[in-house]
C-alpha positions, 0 to 999 in steps of 0.5 A: 305819496305825492311824489309817487302820484306825480310820477304817474298821476294815479293813485292818492295825493294829499295836499296836506302832505306839502305842508312840511314846507311851512316848517322848512321855510321856518328852520331856514329863517331861524338858521340863517340857510336861504337854501332850507327858505328856497327848499321850503317854498318849493314845496309849497309851490308844488301844492299850489301848482295843483290847485283848482281855479275855485282854490280847491285841491282835488284830492281825498278828505279835501276840507281837512286836507286842505286846512293843513295846508293852508295853515301851513303856507300862510304862517310861513309867509307871515314868519318871511315877511317878518323876518330880514329876508321879506325884501328877497322873498317879497315877489314869492310872497306876492305870488302866493298870497292871492292863492292862499286867500282863494284856498281860504274862501274855498274853506268858508263857502257854506257848502264846502264848509258844511261838509267839513264841519260835519266831518271834524266834528268829533274832533277838537283839534280840527277846530283850532287848525280851520281857526289858524288857517283862515285867521292867518291868511286874514291877517296875510291879507288883510281880509276881515272876514276872514278874521271873524270867520276865524273866531267862530272856529276858535270859540268853538273849540274852548266851549268844548274843553273838558272840565279836566282840561284837555280837549275831546277827540273822538268822546275822550282824550288822546295826548298825542291829538291834544299837543297837536291842536295846542300848536295850532292854537298857540299860532292863534292866540299869538298871530290872530286872537285880540280883545276879549278872545285872546283873554279866553283863550288864555284861560283854556291854553293854561288849563289844557297845558297843565292837563297835556304836562300831566301825560308827560311821564318822569322819564319824557314818554308820553302817557297814552292810556285811555287815548281814543286815537293813538296807543290806548283805547285803539290805534288809528292809521295814517293815510300811508296805512300805518298805525299812528305814533304819538307825534312827540315834536307837536308834544315838545313844540306845545309845551315849548310855545307855552313856556314862552307864552306863560313865561313858566321854564317848567314847560321849557325843561319838560319839553327838553325831557320829551325831546330827550325821548323823541324817535 
């Protein structure tokens, strides 16, 4: 979508599509592949090249799309700083930090935030997305005001959790979006949360992952019965106009991440079972 827009500057583009550069950077670090890191950073740099002076990205669904990109870019830079490649990419990190900070401040601008919160209202996973985006930028740029702003989103997400453990999407459960939200929650827990909030987060995650595990069938497929957004009561369409499918990558990621945090190996085995069925 963004490639087509870049060629003609017509139609729609979404800054969130550039978030996958963060995964490429992470993969490059994990496999000691500097070419992959360079490729991931190139994807992020294209995104920042579209940024407006006020920190915004002039695309549809600005608030939500920007949240995705900011979280991914901040996470990638935090990983780079903590890696053996920190010196090699120090200038790139330094160049991107103020751009990320500007985008995070745009998110927290009361005018933008009010519209964003209204649109995000039915979706619990978006609380953890925005919390991770603001919190990770706060840690990366040493801005405690952004960390404080992130805490409000995190606490709101915790308060929305159902007694059964799922995090509501459109008034019910969704085994795909639940996992997606937890992937952001785990990053927030690991990098940003502290003190009492970290303890509350752990309790939420424990219940949430027990629920997600209950949605994994014996053969590793994901139970979508009753889902509000993907494969259940209805199936939404993606940005491309195609029906949404279960995000197996996020289900796997959330299960495996929780196995590390909780030291419960059963979740790792469950993650491997899901991976074996990933399309």
